[in-house]
C-alpha positions in Angstrom: 53.5 160.2 -99.8 53.0 156.8 -101.3 51.1 154.1 -99.3 51.7 150.5 -100.5 48.9 147.9 -99.6 51.6 145.9 -97.8 52.6 148.9 -95.7 49.1 149.2 -94.3 47.7 145.5 -93.8 47.6 143.8 -90.4 48.5 140.3 -89.9 45.9 138.4 -87.7 45.9 134.8 -86.6 42.9 132.6 -87.2 41.3 133.5 -84.0 41.6 137.2 -84.4 40.3 137.0 -88.1 37.0 135.1 -86.7 36.5 137.7 -84.1 36.7 140.2 -86.7 34.3 138.6 -89.2 31.9 138.2 -86.1 31.8 141.8 -85.4 31.2 142.5 -89.0 28.3 140.1 -88.8 26.8 142.1 -85.9 27.4 145.4 -88.0 25.7 143.9 -90.9 22.5 142.7 -88.6 22.2 146.2 -87.5 22.3 147.7 -90.8 20.9 144.9 -93.4 18.8 143.0 -90.9 19.3 138.9 -90.6 20.5 136.8 -93.2 17.9 134.3 -92.6 17.2 133.7 -96.3 20.9 133.1 -97.3 21.6 130.4 -94.6 18.2 128.7 -95.4 19.6 128.7 -98.8 22.9 127.7 -98.0 21.7 124.6 -95.8 19.5 123.7 -98.5 22.2 123.4 -101.1 24.3 121.4 -98.8 21.7 118.9 -98.6 20.7 118.8 -102.1 20.8 115.1 -102.8 21.2 115.8 -106.7 24.6 117.3 -106.2 27.3 114.9 -107.1 29.2 115.8 -103.7 26.3 115.5 -101.6 28.1 112.9 -99.2 30.8 115.7 -99.1 28.5 118.5 -98.7 26.7 116.8 -96.0 30.2 116.1 -94.0 30.9 119.6 -94.5 27.6 120.7 -93.2 28.0 118.3 -90.2 31.4 119.7 -89.4 30.0 123.3 -89.3 27.3 122.2 -86.8 29.8 120.1 -84.8 31.9 123.5 -84.5 28.8 125.2 -83.5 28.4 122.7 -80.8 24.7 121.9 -81.8 23.9 118.2 -80.9 24.4 115.9 -83.7 20.4 115.0 -83.0 19.9 118.6 -84.4 22.2 118.2 -87.6 19.3 117.4 -89.7 16.7 120.1 -88.6 14.9 122.4 -90.9 16.5 126.0 -90.5 13.3 127.0 -89.0 13.5 125.0 -86.3 16.9 126.1 -85.1 16.8 128.2 -82.1 18.3 132.1 -82.1 21.2 130.6 -80.0 21.7 128.0 -82.5 21.5 130.2 -85.7 24.2 132.7 -83.9 26.4 129.5 -83.1 26.0 128.2 -86.5 27.2 131.8 -87.8 30.0 132.0 -85.7 31.2 128.4 -86.8 30.9 129.6 -90.7 32.8 132.8 -89.6 35.6 130.5 -88.2 35.9 128.4 -90.9 35.9 131.2 -93.4 39.0 132.8 -91.2 40.9 129.4 -91.3 40.2 128.9 -95.0 41.8 132.2 -95.6 45.0 131.0 -94.0 45.0 127.9 -96.6 48.0 127.6 -99.0 47.2 129.4 -101.9 48.1 127.0 -104.5 47.4 123.4 -103.4 48.5 120.8 -105.5 47.5 117.0 -105.5 49.9 114.3 -105.4 50.1 111.8 -108.3 
């Protein structure tokens, strides 16, 4: 019997995708340990003032912190200063963004 990908895929909304990504994150923690080094790298890259898109990167990082319900006063702290609850909220917010981005239209065009 032939199975085609479109026959075995499941449509999920943004919330279901985010929940699934959070569950996968928990499983990865159990098998691979935490991702603190990758999170540090990401935050440092987003704060890199030499990047030509620094302003937009800072706004994007602030949006992630905002979605994670981390107070504005804490948006500029170093990764090592974040509490474990803040890190968990940050990862959950990033997973939510990943879920939403996966639903973006595939072929976006800029107006003239």
